[in-house]
C-alpha positions in Angstrom: -10.7 1.4 -52.2 -12.8 -0.8 -54.6 -13.8 2.3 -56.6 -10.2 3.3 -56.9 -9.3 -0.1 -58.2 -12.0 0.0 -60.8 -10.8 3.5 -61.8 -7.3 2.2 -62.3 -8.6 -0.6 -64.5 -10.6 1.8 -66.7 -7.6 4.2 -67.0 -5.5 1.2 -68.2 -8.1 0.5 -70.9 -8.2 4.1 -72.0 -4.5 4.8 -72.0 -3.0 1.6 -73.4 -3.5 -1.2 -75.9 -4.5 -4.6 -74.6 -3.6 -8.2 -74.9 -4.6 -11.8 -74.9 -3.6 -14.7 -72.8 -0.9 -17.3 -73.3 -1.3 -19.8 -70.5 2.0 -21.5 -69.7 0.2 -24.9 -69.8 0.1 -24.6 -73.6 -3.7 -24.7 -74.1 -4.7 -21.0 -73.9 -8.1 -19.7 -74.6 -6.8 -16.4 -76.0 -4.5 -16.2 -79.1 -2.0 -13.4 -78.5 -0.9 -11.6 -81.7 0.8 -8.5 -80.2 4.5 -7.6 -79.9 6.2 -6.0 -76.9 5.9 -2.2 -76.7 9.3 -0.8 -75.8 7.7 2.2 -74.0 5.5 -0.1 -71.9 7.3 -2.7 -69.8 5.1 -5.7 -68.9 7.5 -7.7 -66.8 9.7 -6.9 -63.8 10.0 -7.6 -60.1 8.6 -6.2 -56.8 10.6 -6.9 -53.7 12.5 -9.5 -55.6 9.3 -11.3 -56.8 8.9 -11.7 -60.6 5.7 -10.1 -61.8 4.0 -9.2 -65.0 0.9 -7.4 -66.3 -0.9 -7.5 -69.6 -4.3 -6.5 -70.9 -6.8 -6.7 -73.7 -9.9 -4.9 -74.9 -12.4 -5.9 -77.6 -15.4 -4.3 -79.2 -17.7 -6.4 -81.5 -20.7 -5.0 -83.3 -23.1 -7.3 -85.2 -26.2 -6.6 -87.4 -28.6 -8.5 -89.6 -31.6 -7.5 -91.7 -35.2 -8.9 -91.7 -35.2 -12.6 -92.6 -38.0 -14.9 -93.6 -39.8 -16.8 -90.8 -43.1 -18.7 -91.0 -43.6 -18.2 -87.3 -41.8 -17.2 -84.1 -41.9 -18.5 -80.6 -40.8 -17.5 -77.1 -37.1 -18.4 -77.7 -36.9 -17.6 -81.4 -34.3 -15.4 -83.0 -36.1 -12.1 -83.9 -36.9 -12.1 -87.6 -36.7 -8.3 -87.6 -33.6 -6.2 -88.3 -31.4 -6.3 -85.3 -28.1 -5.0 -83.8 -26.0 -6.5 -81.1 -22.7 -5.5 -79.5 -20.3 -6.5 -76.8 -17.3 -4.8 -75.2 -14.8 -6.4 -72.9 -11.6 -5.5 -71.1 -9.3 -7.7 -69.1 -6.2 -7.3 -67.1 -3.8 -10.2 -66.5 -1.7 -9.9 -63.3 0.9 -12.5 -62.4 3.5 -13.1 -59.7 6.0 -15.9 -59.2 5.9 -16.7 -55.5 8.3 -19.7 -55.8 10.7 -20.9 -58.6 8.0 -23.0 -60.3 4.9 -21.6 -58.6 2.9 -18.8 -60.2 -0.3 -17.0 -59.2 -2.5 -15.1 -61.6 -5.5 -12.8 -61.3 -7.7 -11.5 -64.2 -10.2 -8.8 -63.4 -12.6 -8.3 -66.3 -15.3 -5.8 -67.3 -18.0 -6.5 -69.9 -21.0 -4.8 -71.3 -23.2 -5.6 -74.3 -26.6 -6.6 -75.7 -26.9 -9.9 -77.4 -29.3 -10.8 -80.2 -32.8 -11.7 -78.9 -31.5 -11.9 -75.3 -29.2 -14.7 -76.3 -31.9 -17.0 -77.7 -32.8 -18.6 -81.1 -29.5 -20.3 -82.1 -27.4 -23.3 -81.4 -24.2 -21.8 -82.7 -24.4 -18.2 -81.4 -22.6 -15.6 -83.4 -20.4 -13.9 -80.8 -18.2 -15.8 -78.4 -18.1 -12.7 -76.1 -21.9 -12.7 -75.7 -21.7 -15.4 -73.0 -20.5 -12.7 -70.6 -22.7 -9.7 -71.6 -26.2 -9.2 -70.2 -26.7 -5.5 -70.4 -25.4 -2.1 -71.5 -24.2 -1.3 -68.0 -20.6 -2.4 -67.5 -20.2 -5.3 -65.1 -16.9 -6.0 -63.2 -16.0 -9.4 -62.0 -13.1 -11.9 -61.5 -12.5 -14.0 -64.6 -9.6 -16.0 -63.3 -7.7 -16.3 -60.0 -5.5 -19.4 -60.0 -2.2 -21.0 -58.9 -0.1 -22.9 -61.4 2.6 -25.4 -60.3 5.1 -26.7 -62.7 7.0 -30.0 -61.9 9.9 -30.4 -64.3 11.2 -33.7 -65.4 14.1 -34.7 -67.6 14.1 -33.4 -71.1 14.9 -30.5 -73.4 14.6 -27.1 -71.9 12.0 -24.7 -73.3 11.6 -21.0 -72.7 8.0 -19.8 -72.3 8.2 -16.0 -73.0 6.5 -13.2 -71.1 2.8 -13.1 -72.0 -0.6 -12.8 -70.4 -0.9 -15.3 -67.6 2.7 -16.4 -68.3 5.8 -14.9 -66.6 8.9 -15.8 -68.5 9.9 -19.3 -67.5 12.3 -22.1 -68.5 10.6 -25.5 -68.3 11.3 -29.0 -69.4 9.7 -30.5 -72.5 8.7 -33.3 -70.1 6.8 -31.8 -67.2 3.6 -32.0 -65.1 1.5 -28.8 -64.7 -1.1 -28.4 -62.0 -3.6 -25.5 -62.2 -6.0 -24.8 -59.3 -8.5 -22.1 -58.7 -10.8 -20.0 -60.9 -10.3 -20.3 -64.7 -12.1 -21.6 -67.8 -12.1 -25.2 -68.8 -11.2 -24.0 -72.3 -8.0 -22.5 -70.9 -6.7 -26.0 -70.5 -8.6 -28.2 -73.0 -9.3 -28.2 -76.7 -6.5 -25.9 -77.8 -6.4 -24.8 -81.5 -4.0 -22.6 -83.3 -6.6 -21.5 -85.9 -10.1 -21.5 -84.1 -10.2 -20.8 -80.4 -10.5 -17.1 -79.5 -13.4 -15.0 -80.6 -11.5 -11.8 -79.8 -9.0 -12.4 -82.6 -10.2 -15.4 -84.6 -13.6 -16.8 -85.6 -16.6 -15.3 -83.7 -19.0 -18.2 -83.7 -19.4 -20.4 -80.5 -18.8 -23.5 -82.7 -15.3 -22.2 -83.5 -14.4 -21.5 -79.8 -14.6 -25.3 -79.1 -16.8 -28.2 -79.9 -20.3 -26.9 -79.9 -21.6 -30.1 -78.4 -19.0 -30.0 -75.5 -21.1 -29.1 -72.5 -18.2 -28.1 -70.3 -18.8 -27.0 -66.7 -19.0 -23.2 -66.2 -21.0 -20.4 -64.9 -23.0 -18.2 -67.2 -19.8 -16.2 -68.2 -17.8 -19.4 -69.1 -15.6 -19.6 -65.9 -15.6 -22.0 -63.0 -13.4 -23.3 -60.1 -11.5 -26.5 -60.1 -8.3 -28.4 -60.5 -6.6 -29.5 -63.7 -3.5 -31.6 -64.4 -1.4 -31.8 -67.5 1.4 -34.2 -68.3 3.8 -33.3 -71.2 5.8 -36.2 -72.4 7.7 -35.8 -75.7 5.0 -35.3 -78.4 2.2 -36.3 -76.1 0.1 -34.3 -73.7 -2.4 -35.8 -71.3 -4.9 -33.6 -69.5 -7.6 -34.2 -66.8 -9.7 -31.9 -64.6 -12.7 -31.6 -62.4 -14.6 -28.3 -62.5 -17.6 -27.4 -60.3 -21.0 -27.0 -62.0 -23.6 -24.2 -61.7 -26.4 -24.6 -59.1 -29.0 -24.4 -62.0 -28.4 -25.1 -65.7 -26.7 -22.1 -67.4 -26.8 -20.2 -64.1 -24.4 -17.6 -62.7 -24.0 -19.2 -59.2 -21.8 -22.2 -58.8 -22.5 -25.3 -56.6 -19.5 -25.8 -54.4 -20.4 -29.4 -53.6 -17.7 -30.7 -55.9 -18.4 -34.4 -55.3 -22.1 -34.0 -56.0 -22.2 -31.6 -59.0 -19.2 -31.4 -61.4 -17.8 -31.7 -64.8 -14.9 -34.1 -65.5 -12.9 -34.2 -68.7 -9.8 -36.0 -70.0 -7.9 -35.3 -73.2 -5.0 -37.0 -75.0 -3.1 -35.0 -77.6 -0.5 -36.1 -80.1 1.7 -33.5 -81.7 3.5 -34.2 -85.0 5.3 -32.7 -88.0 4.5 -33.5 -91.6 7.1 -32.2 -94.1 8.5 -30.1 -91.2 5.1 -28.4 -90.7 3.4 -28.7 -87.3 0.1 -30.5 -86.7 -1.7 -32.4 -83.9 -4.6 -34.7 -83.1 -6.5 -34.7 -79.8 -9.3 -36.7 -78.3 -11.5 -35.3 -75.5 -14.2 -36.9 -73.4 -16.3 -35.5 -70.6 -18.6 -36.7 -67.9 -20.9 -34.3 -66.1 -23.0 -34.9 -62.9 -25.7 -32.5 -61.9 -29.5 -32.3 -61.3 -30.8 -32.0 -64.8 -34.0 -32.7 -66.7 -34.3 -35.7 -69.0 -35.9 -34.8 -72.3 -38.0 -37.9 -72.3 -39.5 -36.9 -69.0 -40.1 -33.4 -70.1 -41.8 -34.6 -73.3 -44.1 -36.8 -71.3 -44.9 -33.9 -69.0 -45.8 -31.7 -72.0 -48.2 -34.3 -73.4 -49.9 -35.3 -70.1 -50.4 -31.7 -69.0 -51.1 -30.0 -72.3 -48.2 -27.7 -71.5 -47.0 -26.9 -75.0 -45.2 -23.6 -75.2 -43.6 -23.9 -71.8 -40.2 -24.7 -70.4 -41.4 -28.1 -69.1 -37.8 -29.0 -68.4 -38.2 -26.9 -65.2 -41.0 -29.3 -64.0 -39.0 -32.5 -64.2 -35.6 -31.4 -62.9 -35.6 -33.6 -59.9 -32.6 -36.1 -59.9 -28.9 -36.0 -60.5 -28.1 -37.2 -64.1 -24.9 -38.2 -65.8 -24.1 -36.6 -69.2 -21.2 -37.7 -71.4 -19.6 -36.9 -74.7 -16.5 -37.5 -76.8 -14.8 -35.7 -79.7 -11.8 -35.4 -81.9 -9.9 -32.2 -82.9 -7.2 -32.2 -85.7 -5.2 -29.4 -87.3 -2.3 -29.2 -89.7 -0.2 -26.5 -91.3 -0.2 -26.9 -95.1 2.4 -24.2 -95.6 4.0 -21.6 -93.4 1.0 -19.4 -94.1 -2.0 -21.8 -94.5 -3.4 -24.2 -91.9 -6.5 -26.3 -91.7 -8.5 -27.7 -88.8 -11.5 -29.9 -88.0 -13.6 -30.7 -84.9 -16.2 -33.4 -84.4 -18.1 -34.2 -81.2 -21.1 -36.1 -80.0 -22.9 -36.1 -76.6 -25.4 -38.6 -75.3 -28.3 -36.1 -75.8 -30.6 -37.5 -73.0 -30.5 -34.5 -70.8 -30.8 -30.7 -71.0 -27.8 -28.4 -71.5 -25.8 -27.9 -68.3 -23.6 -24.9 -69.1 -22.9 -24.3 -72.8 -25.5 -24.4 -75.6 -28.1 -26.4 -77.4 -26.3 -29.0 -79.5 -25.8 -32.8 -79.1 -23.5 -33.3 -82.1 -21.3 -30.9 -84.0 -18.9 -30.8 -86.9 -16.7 -27.9 -88.0 -13.9 -27.5 -90.5 -12.0 -24.5 -91.7 -8.7 -22.9 -92.7 -6.7 -19.9 -91.8 -4.4 -17.9 -94.1 -1.7 -15.5 -93.0 -1.1 -12.3 -94.9 2.5 -12.9 -95.9 1.4 -13.6 -99.4 0.1 -10.0 -99.9 2.8 -8.3 -97.8 0.5 -8.0 -94.7 2.1 -10.6 -92.3 -0.1 -9.5 -89.4 -3.3 -9.9 -91.3 -5.4 -13.1 -91.3 -8.2 -14.6 -93.3 -10.3 -17.4 -91.8 -13.0 -19.5 -93.5 -15.1 -22.2 -91.8 -18.2 -24.4 -92.2 -20.1 -26.1 -89.4 -23.1 -28.4 -88.9 -24.8 -28.7 -85.5 -27.4 -31.3 -84.7 -29.8 -32.5 -81.9 -30.4 -35.9 -80.4 -33.7 -37.6 -81.0 -34.6 -36.9 -77.3 -34.1 -33.1 -77.5 -35.7 -33.0 -81.0 -38.9 -34.9 -79.8 -39.2 -32.4 -76.9 -39.1 -29.4 -79.2 -41.4 -31.0 -81.7 -43.9 -31.8 -79.0 -44.1 -28.1 -78.2 -41.4 -27.7 -75.6 -39.2 -24.7 -75.0 -35.6 -25.1 -73.9 -33.2 -22.6 -72.4 -31.8 -21.1 -75.6 -34.2 -22.4 -78.3 -37.9 -23.1 -78.8 -39.9 -21.9 -81.8 -43.3 -23.1 -80.6 -46.0 -20.7 -81.8 -49.1 -23.0 -81.8 -50.3 -26.4 -82.9 -48.3 -27.5 -86.0 -45.8 -24.7 -85.4 -43.0 -26.3 -83.4 -39.8 -27.0 -85.4 -39.4 -28.5 -88.9 -36.1 -30.2 -87.9 -33.0 -29.8 -90.0 -29.4 -29.5 -88.8 -28.2 -26.0 -88.2 -25.5 -25.1 -90.8 -23.3 -22.1 -90.5 -20.6 -20.6 -92.8 -18.2 -18.0 -91.4 -15.5 -15.9 -93.0 -13.4 -13.1 -91.4 -10.6 -10.8 -92.3 -8.4 -9.2 -89.6 -6.2 -6.2 -90.5 -3.5 -4.7 -88.3 -4.2 -1.0 -87.9 -1.3 0.0 -85.8 1.0 -2.1 -83.6 -1.1 -4.4 -81.3 -4.4 -3.1 -82.6 -6.4 -5.0 -85.2 -9.7 -4.4 -86.9 -11.8 -7.1 -88.5 -14.8 -7.8 -90.6 -16.8 -11.0 -90.2 -19.7 -12.5 -92.1 -21.8 -15.5 -91.0 -24.5 -17.2 -93.0 -26.9 -19.3 -90.9 -29.2 -21.9 -92.4 -32.0 -23.5 -90.3 -31.4 -21.3 -87.2 -32.2 -23.2 -84.0 -32.6 -26.4 -86.2 -35.8 -25.1 -87.8 -36.1 -25.2 -91.6 -39.3 -22.9 -91.3 -37.1 -19.9 -90.3 -34.1 -18.2 -92.0 -31.6 -18.2 -93.5 -29.9 -15.3 -91.6 -26.9 -13.3 -92.8 -24.9 -11.5 -90.1 -22.2 -8.9 -90.6 -19.8 -8.1 -87.8 -17.2 -5.5 -87.1 -14.5 -6.1 -84.5 -11.7 -4.0 -83.0 -9.2 -5.5 -80.6 -6.1 -4.2 -78.8 -3.6 -5.8 -76.5 -0.4 -5.1 -74.6 
């Protein structure tokens, strides 16, 4: 039975286009661009129950040539010419089991080979690489959740049929509860211009704040409960998500009161000259058994353990990790929009679930192709700077190796610290309906915060389809 189910999924990928997700809560991780296909109905009913189905598939290929490196360590980005790729496919099933109660299930398949086994950068170059750990295709559940909408007084809004959203009429003032398996980023830190690596920028620092260590398994998903309150132009969000058993691990710790990630967000939407924009502030608080960098640095020195992951030797007690950031975006015209994100974490402890960054700043713009008669095409341009706390920096400079980074190659060859700076530009072109192809270029200065290595120029090709 399971093998038949996988076969059905694969046939769907081969015989149809695919899609992205539009969560009815309003903060979706995936930016849908496709139109309805008249020959492929995506919404209907079974035994009187409203249901829908959508899908997406994305292939990303990345390459770079040899770059200059004075030395390389255990977790350095390879200085030799390299190629990386990822492929993903997702189906989005939904059913409305009560007038304001929906259930959704997203089976997903992924394969791919990341650069240097996903090491050597803070801002990794492919947002899909979190899920890929080998050329063999892996099937798993990405999302399985219930969404309950509690309408209050206010203007009625129609949420159209889309991935993880059955057509629904809701109140502008409402409470939305989401429980089950999903990504924290499905609910928090929404952005019209920089969110989804399948159709927008590829770099991790444009998926969300790079220094936002949100609770997740190694693929970026978790289990938990989230609440959202929509009130006129305001949205308030809060959630608790369970943490992995080990930092950056695949297995989750179900002791939700002992290991977790909490976050709150306040968003204010506005219009300037009738053009939409918004500002949001997000804060998080994690609790988990984590290593403190000061303890790991002392261990390195006392035991002459340079070149090792000493964080593994001092991971003994539960720690609290916190951070706060601001996200703003504004449409300048109907076809041009800008955005910016800034975030800082306390930096005392190792990374729990995301990547190696303690502060991050990104800015960019997105341009729609209406001006050159290609309304479905998009150009994106961004710049970002990522930094480390003094605690993490001291650990690396003392000869420590962390989970994703660590250039230690011998005495005097640790890191020559500089912030990691990344420029990214992409062009997406619509090939046929619901299928786009894109080129992406990233220029990375001081990879993994080390001025002794790089810069690196990475060229990417992407093809994405959805229904």
